[in-house]
C-alpha positions in Angstrom: -41.7 24.8 28.1 -42.5 25.2 24.6 -40.4 24.0 21.8 -38.7 27.0 21.0 -37.2 27.0 24.3 -36.2 23.4 24.5 -34.7 23.8 21.1 -32.2 26.3 22.6 -31.4 24.2 25.6 -30.8 21.4 23.0 -28.6 23.5 20.8 -26.6 25.3 23.8 -25.7 21.7 25.3 -24.5 20.8 21.9 -22.2 23.6 21.8 -21.0 23.1 25.2 -20.1 19.7 24.6 -18.3 20.5 21.6 -16.5 22.7 22.9 -15.6 19.8 26.0 -14.7 17.6 22.9 -12.2 20.3 21.4 -10.6 21.0 25.1 -10.0 17.5 25.6 -8.6 17.1 22.0 -6.4 19.5 22.7 -5.0 18.4 25.9 -4.8 15.3 24.5 -2.7 16.4 21.5 -0.5 18.4 24.1 0.0 15.2 26.1 1.3 13.4 22.6 3.7 16.3 22.2 4.9 15.8 25.4 5.5 12.4 24.5 7.5 13.2 21.3 9.7 15.1 23.2 10.1 12.7 25.8 10.7 10.1 23.0 13.2 12.2 21.6 15.1 13.2 25.0 15.5 9.2 25.5 16.4 8.5 22.3 19.6 11.1 22.5 20.5 9.3 25.8 20.1 6.1 24.6 22.0 6.8 21.3 24.9 8.6 23.4 24.9 5.2 25.3 24.8 2.7 22.8 27.4 4.4 20.6 30.1 4.6 23.8 29.2 0.9 24.3 29.8 -0.5 20.9 33.4 2.0 20.4 34.7 0.3 23.8 33.8 -3.2 22.1 35.2 -2.1 18.9 38.8 -0.6 21.2 38.9 -4.6 22.6 38.0 -6.5 19.9 40.4 -5.3 16.7 39.1 -5.4 13.2 35.9 -4.4 14.3 34.4 -1.0 12.7 32.1 1.0 14.7 29.1 2.8 12.3 26.1 4.7 13.3 22.8 3.6 12.2 20.2 6.4 11.3 17.4 5.2 9.1 13.5 4.5 8.9 14.0 1.9 11.9 15.5 3.9 14.0 18.9 5.7 15.8 22.0 3.6 17.0 24.7 2.1 16.1 26.5 -1.3 14.9 29.5 -2.7 14.9 30.8 -5.5 12.3 33.8 -7.2 10.7 34.5 -10.1 8.3 36.9 -12.9 8.9 38.3 -14.8 6.5 38.9 -18.5 7.7 40.6 -21.2 5.7 38.8 -24.3 5.5 40.1 -28.1 6.0 40.2 -28.1 1.9 42.3 -25.2 2.1 39.5 -23.1 0.6 38.9 -19.6 2.7 35.5 -18.5 3.5 34.2 -15.4 4.7 32.3 -15.2 8.1 30.4 -12.2 9.0 30.1 -10.8 13.0 27.9 -8.2 13.7 25.9 -6.4 16.6 23.5 -3.7 15.9 21.3 -1.6 18.9 18.6 1.0 17.9 16.0 2.8 19.4 13.0 2.4 16.9 11.3 5.6 16.1 7.9 7.6 17.5 4.8 6.1 17.1 1.6 6.9 18.5 1.3 4.0 20.8 3.6 6.1 23.1 6.2 3.3 23.7 10.5 3.6 24.1 12.0 0.1 22.2 15.2 -0.9 22.0 16.2 -3.3 19.4 19.6 -5.2 18.9 20.4 -8.1 16.3 23.7 -10.2 16.9 25.6 -12.4 14.6 28.5 -14.1 15.2 30.4 -15.8 12.3 27.4 -15.9 10.0 25.1 -17.6 13.1 22.5 -15.5 14.6 23.3 -15.3 18.2 20.0 -13.0 19.3 17.2 -10.9 17.8 15.5 -9.0 20.9 13.5 -6.0 21.6 12.6 -4.2 24.9 10.4 -1.7 25.4 8.0 0.2 28.1 5.3 2.8 27.9 6.8 6.4 27.6 4.9 7.5 30.8 6.5 4.4 32.6 10.0 4.7 31.5 12.9 3.5 33.9 16.2 4.8 31.9 18.5 2.4 34.3 16.8 -0.6 32.4 17.3 0.5 29.6 20.9 1.2 29.9 21.6 -1.8 31.7 19.9 -3.5 28.6 22.1 -1.9 26.0 25.2 -3.0 28.4 23.9 -6.9 29.2 23.6 -6.9 25.3 26.7 -5.7 24.2 28.5 -8.2 27.0 26.4 -10.9 25.6 27.9 -10.5 22.1 31.7 -9.6 23.2 31.7 -13.2 25.2 30.2 -14.9 22.0 32.3 -13.7 19.8 35.7 -14.2 21.9 34.3 -17.6 22.5 34.3 -18.6 18.4 36.1 -21.1 16.6 39.7 -19.8 15.5 40.8 -21.1 12.2 
C-alpha cells in the first residue's frame, strides 16, 4: 500500500474517532442534564417535607418562627427562637435555639445531599450531612433522616433547663 492510501485511511480513522468522541460527549451531557432534572425533582420533594416537619415543630413549640431558606448553600427551611433567661445574679441573658435543614445545590459530582445544623440555647447539638449519588437515591432514607433530625432537636429543646 502506498503512502497516500495509508494517509487517507489514517485521516478516516481520525474522523471516525472524532465522531465517536463527539457522540460520547453528547451522551454524557444528556446524562448530566437528566441528573440535573432528577436533582431538581428530589430537591422539591425534600424541601416540601422539610417545611412540613419544621412547620409542625413550630406549632408544637411556641415561640419558634419558620423561615424558608434559599441561598447559595441550598434550599430548605429553618425554625428558631430567642429565649431570655434570668441568671442567678438577676441579669437577663439571651439564648438562641435554631434548627436548619437544607438540600445543597447541584454539583457535577451528581450527589443529592442534605445538611442540618441544630443549636439549643447557644450550644451546638449537631451539624450533619447525608448524601447519596443521584443515580442511587433512596428517597425514603432522606425523608426518614429529616424526621430523625427534627425529632432529635425537639427532644433536646424540650429537655433544656428552664429558668
